[in-house]
C-alpha positions in Angstrom: 81.8 -2.8 -26.5 81.6 -2.4 -30.2 80.8 0.9 -32.0 77.3 -0.3 -33.1 76.3 -1.1 -29.5 77.5 2.2 -28.3 75.4 4.0 -31.0 72.4 2.0 -30.0 72.8 2.9 -26.3 73.4 6.5 -27.2 70.3 6.5 -29.4 68.2 4.9 -26.7 69.4 7.5 -24.2 68.4 10.3 -26.5 64.9 8.8 -27.0 64.5 8.3 -23.2 65.7 11.9 -22.5 63.4 13.3 -25.2 60.4 11.3 -23.8 61.2 12.6 -20.3 61.3 16.2 -21.5 58.1 15.7 -23.5 56.4 14.3 -20.4 57.7 17.1 -18.2 56.4 19.7 -20.8 53.0 18.0 -20.8 52.9 17.6 -17.0 53.7 21.3 -16.5 51.3 22.6 -19.1 54.0 24.1 -21.3 51.7 24.0 -24.3 48.4 24.3 -22.4 48.4 27.9 -21.2 44.8 29.2 -20.7 43.2 25.7 -21.0 41.7 23.2 -18.6 38.9 23.6 -16.1 40.7 26.4 -14.2 40.2 28.7 -17.2 36.6 27.7 -18.2 35.0 30.6 -16.3 36.6 33.0 -18.8 34.9 31.2 -21.6 31.5 30.3 -20.2 30.8 33.5 -18.2 27.7 34.2 -20.3 26.2 30.8 -19.8 22.5 30.9 -19.1 21.4 28.1 -16.7 18.6 29.6 -14.5 16.0 32.3 -14.3 17.9 33.6 -11.3 20.4 36.4 -12.0 23.5 34.2 -12.2 25.3 35.9 -15.1 26.3 38.9 -13.0 28.0 36.5 -10.6 29.8 34.8 -13.4 31.1 38.2 -14.4 32.0 39.1 -10.8 34.3 36.2 -10.4 36.4 37.5 -13.3 37.3 40.7 -11.5 40.8 41.8 -10.4 41.8 40.8 -6.9 44.9 40.5 -4.7 47.3 37.6 -5.5 44.4 36.0 -7.4 43.0 34.9 -4.0 39.4 35.4 -5.2 38.2 36.4 -1.7 34.5 36.5 -2.4 31.2 34.7 -1.9 27.7 35.3 -3.2 24.2 34.6 -2.2 21.6 34.9 -5.1 17.8 35.1 -4.9 15.3 35.9 -7.5 15.7 39.6 -7.0 18.9 40.2 -5.1 22.6 39.4 -4.9 24.5 39.6 -1.6 28.3 39.9 -1.8 30.5 38.7 1.1 34.2 38.8 1.8 35.7 35.3 2.2 38.2 36.4 4.9 39.6 32.9 5.1 41.3 33.6 1.7 43.3 36.6 3.1 47.0 37.0 2.1 48.4 37.4 5.6 51.1 39.8 6.4 51.0 41.2 2.8 47.5 42.6 3.6 47.3 42.7 7.4 44.3 45.0 7.6 42.4 43.5 4.6 42.8 46.7 2.5 43.5 44.8 -0.7 40.9 42.1 0.0 38.2 44.7 0.4 39.3 46.4 -2.8 39.0 43.1 -4.5 35.4 42.8 -3.3 34.8 46.2 -4.8 36.2 45.0 -8.1 33.9 42.0 -8.1 30.9 44.3 -7.3 31.7 46.6 -10.2 31.7 43.6 -12.7 28.5 42.4 -11.2 26.8 45.8 -11.6 28.0 46.2 -15.2 26.7 42.8 -16.1 23.4 43.3 -14.3 22.8 46.5 -16.3 23.6 44.7 -19.5 21.2 41.9 -18.5 18.4 44.5 -18.1 18.4 45.0 -14.3 18.3 48.2 -12.4 20.3 47.9 -9.2 19.9 49.5 -5.7 23.2 49.1 -3.8 23.6 49.0 0.0 27.2 48.8 1.1 28.0 47.0 4.4 24.3 46.4 5.1 24.8 44.3 8.3 26.7 46.1 11.1 26.9 42.7 12.9 28.6 41.0 10.0 31.6 43.0 8.6 32.1 40.3 5.9 28.7 41.2 4.3 30.1 43.7 1.8 27.0 44.6 -0.3 23.3 43.9 -0.9 22.3 44.5 -4.5 18.5 44.7 -5.0 17.6 44.0 -8.6 14.5 45.1 -10.5 13.6 44.9 -14.2 15.1 47.8 -16.1 16.4 49.0 -19.4 19.3 47.0 -20.9 22.4 49.2 -21.0 25.1 48.1 -23.4 28.7 49.1 -22.4 32.2 48.6 -23.8 33.1 47.9 -20.2 30.9 44.8 -20.3 32.6 43.6 -23.6 36.0 44.0 -21.9 35.2 41.8 -18.9 36.6 38.5 -20.5 39.5 40.4 -22.1 40.7 42.2 -18.9 43.9 40.7 -17.5 46.7 42.2 -15.5 49.7 42.9 -17.9 53.0 42.3 -16.0 55.1 42.5 -19.2 57.2 45.4 -20.5 55.3 48.5 -21.7 56.3 50.5 -24.8 58.8 53.0 -23.6 58.4 54.9 -26.9 54.8 55.8 -26.3 53.5 58.2 -23.6 49.9 58.2 -22.4 48.3 61.5 -23.4 47.4 63.8 -20.4 43.8 64.1 -21.6 43.4 60.4 -21.7 44.7 60.1 -18.1 42.3 62.8 -17.0 39.4 61.0 -18.7 40.4 57.8 -17.0 40.4 59.4 -13.6 37.0 61.0 -14.4 35.4 57.5 -14.5 35.1 57.7 -10.7 32.9 60.8 -10.7 29.9 58.9 -9.3 32.0 57.2 -6.5 32.1 59.6 -3.6 35.4 60.1 -1.8 37.6 58.5 -4.5 40.1 60.1 -7.0 43.3 59.4 -8.9 46.6 61.2 -8.7 49.0 60.8 -11.7 52.8 60.8 -11.7 53.8 61.2 -15.4 56.4 63.9 -15.4 59.9 62.4 -15.6 61.0 63.5 -12.1 57.8 62.4 -10.4 57.8 59.1 -12.3 61.4 58.4 -11.3 60.8 59.2 -7.6 57.7 57.0 -7.5 59.5 54.1 -9.2 62.4 54.3 -6.8 59.9 54.0 -3.9 58.2 51.0 -5.4 61.5 49.2 -5.8 62.6 50.1 -2.3 59.2 48.8 -0.9 59.8 45.6 -2.9 63.2 45.2 -1.3 61.6 45.7 2.1 59.0 43.0 1.5 61.7 40.5 0.3 63.6 41.3 3.5 60.6 40.6 5.7 60.4 36.9 6.1 56.7 36.7 7.0 55.6 38.9 4.1 57.8 36.8 1.7 56.4 33.5 3.0 52.8 34.8 2.9 53.2 36.0 -0.7 54.9 32.8 -1.9 52.0 30.7 -0.4 49.8 31.8 -3.4 52.3 30.8 -6.1 51.1 27.8 -8.1 54.3 26.0 -9.2 52.8 23.2 -11.2 50.1 22.6 -13.7 48.4 20.2 -11.3 48.4 22.8 -8.5 46.9 25.4 -10.8 44.1 23.1 -12.0 43.4 21.8 -8.4 43.3 25.1 -6.6 42.2 27.3 -9.5 43.6 30.4 -7.9 46.9 32.1 -7.1 49.9 33.4 -9.1 51.0 31.6 -12.2 54.0 31.7 -14.5 51.7 32.2 -17.5 50.3 35.4 -16.0 53.7 37.0 -15.6 53.8 38.0 -19.4 57.3 36.5 -19.8 58.9 35.8 -23.2 57.6 32.4 -24.5 61.0 30.7 -24.3 61.6 32.0 -20.8 58.2 30.9 -19.6 58.6 27.4 -21.1 62.0 27.0 -19.5 60.7 28.2 -16.1 58.0 25.6 -16.3 60.4 22.8 -17.3 62.9 23.5 -14.6 62.5 22.7 -10.9 60.7 25.4 -8.9 62.9 28.2 -7.7 63.8 28.5 -4.0 61.9 31.3 -2.2 65.0 33.4 -2.1 65.5 33.0 -5.9 61.9 33.7 -6.5 62.0 36.9 -4.4 65.1 38.0 -6.3 63.4 37.4 -9.7 60.4 39.4 -8.5 62.6 42.3 -7.4 64.5 42.2 -10.7 61.2 42.2 -12.6 59.9 45.1 -10.5 63.1 47.2 -11.1 63.8 46.3 -14.8 60.4 45.7 -16.3 57.5 47.1 -14.2 59.1 50.3 -13.1 61.5 50.9 -15.9 58.9 50.7 -18.7 55.9 52.5 -17.0 54.6 55.4 -19.1 53.1 56.8 -15.9 52.2 55.8 -12.3 48.9 56.4 -10.7 47.6 56.4 -7.2 44.0 55.7 -6.2 43.3 57.8 -3.1 40.3 58.0 -0.8 39.3 60.2 2.1 39.7 57.4 4.6 41.8 54.3 3.6 40.7 52.4 6.7 37.0 52.7 5.9 35.7 49.6 4.1 33.0 51.5 2.1 35.8 53.7 0.8 37.9 50.7 0.0 35.0 49.1 -1.9 34.5 52.2 -3.9 38.2 52.4 -4.6 38.1 48.8 -5.9 35.1 49.6 -8.1 37.1 52.5 -9.6 40.1 50.3 -10.2 38.0 47.6 -12.0 36.2 50.3 -14.0 39.6 51.8 -15.0 41.0 48.4 -15.9 38.1 47.5 -18.1 38.2 50.9 -19.8 42.0 50.7 -20.5 41.5 47.2 -21.9 38.9 48.5 -24.3 41.4 51.2 -25.4 44.4 49.0 -25.9 46.2 50.1 -22.8 47.8 48.0 -20.0 47.7 48.5 -16.3 49.2 46.7 -13.3 48.8 47.2 -9.5 52.1 48.0 -7.8 50.9 47.7 -4.2 54.3 47.3 -2.6 54.4 50.8 -0.9 50.9 50.3 0.6 51.7 46.8 1.7 54.8 48.0 3.5 52.9 50.9 5.0 50.3 48.5 6.4 53.0 46.2 7.7 54.8 49.1 9.4 51.6 50.0 11.2 51.0 46.4 12.2 54.5 46.0 13.6 54.6 49.5 15.2 57.9 50.4 13.4 59.0 53.6 11.7 56.5 54.5 9.0 59.0 54.9 6.1 56.5 54.0 3.4 53.5 55.4 5.2 55.3 58.8 5.2 56.4 58.4 1.6 52.8 57.8 0.6 51.6 60.9 2.5 54.2 62.9 0.7 53.1 61.6 -2.7 49.4 62.4 -1.9 50.4 65.9 -0.6 46.9 66.6 0.7 45.9 65.8 4.3 42.3 65.3 3.2 43.2 62.2 1.1 44.9 58.9 1.8 46.7 56.4 -0.5 44.8 53.2 -1.3 46.7 51.6 -4.3 49.6 52.6 -6.6 49.7 51.2 -10.2 51.4 51.7 -13.5 50.0 52.3 -17.0 51.3 52.2 -20.5 50.9 50.6 -23.9 51.6 46.8 -23.8 54.3 45.1 -25.9 53.0 41.5 -25.1 49.6 40.0 -24.6 48.5 39.4 -21.0 47.3 35.9 -20.2 44.4 35.0 -18.0 44.7 33.7 -14.4 42.9 30.6 -13.2 39.4 31.0 -11.7 37.2 29.0 -9.4 33.9 28.1 -10.8 31.0 30.3 -9.7 29.3 27.4 -8.0 32.2 27.1 -5.6 31.7 30.6 -4.3 27.9 30.5 -3.9 26.3 30.4 -0.5 
């Protein structure tokens, strides 16, 4: 074979390889983060299509929720909105008693109420209105009222969970943390405990890492968590839910490489999550917080806890802060109770709360972001209507 022919073959190989890489990049959405039908709800949430109060529902579906499972349904009439839990979208052994799911419903309810007030409705709320149907989370009766503008409303389309590193050179002032906790003053039976002193922060971080290790070692919890990961652009656009690479706040080149390469094995993915928890989430937290309620098994309390979390997340978004749920301790405590095993993390949470009158609902971290958080896919509001 002469030199010219070798060069032609080599050139053709390079072109084919480049074309394959380009196609892979296109197919995996490397250059399409935040686009496509799965992200339209973030952009058209203020669309006005009907005299019925639909905008509050459009706002509700943008709320925080566990594993981006979006476990909610809505029924809308001319003067009321009913909110239901979609229990078929539970996350299995990660949330065996539906604590996180119910908090997610509370988050959606908070967005709905903020949007309703901005639209000029006054709202009368009844939690768990139907004793015969535990999935019926809330009945919201609407009446004409005064339009109430709020920075929280403006933050709804900007609120995203930031899983990136936080600025280790900036602490969150104590008065700001106190003001954040005070947002729940109208939500009976809820409060926030802060762990921002170095020793308390270190202890809490160690427990979060240890709980993550325990989840990874629990085959069923690992499998149930992985079920919600959307490994391809097609999956993401089809299901319009779940955990995505774009929402991990990875450096751009790492994110692109992760999309281009074959999906990780479950063991490798678990290891990557554990590493991120230890080296990014825990290591860069300016402080940890813990939402507590008087009865963590009571669904009304869980809904109020979810409302507080959503309100806090919107408020931090408006102030340039970042927050991220770190539910691992609570997930392990629930799993321990489900399996009837020694309550290692149940006991640890009680010690952190240090008050028999309160029970842990959800740990989280707070700090100043160093990277921009990306949106997660969302189902269209029509798909969650009854």
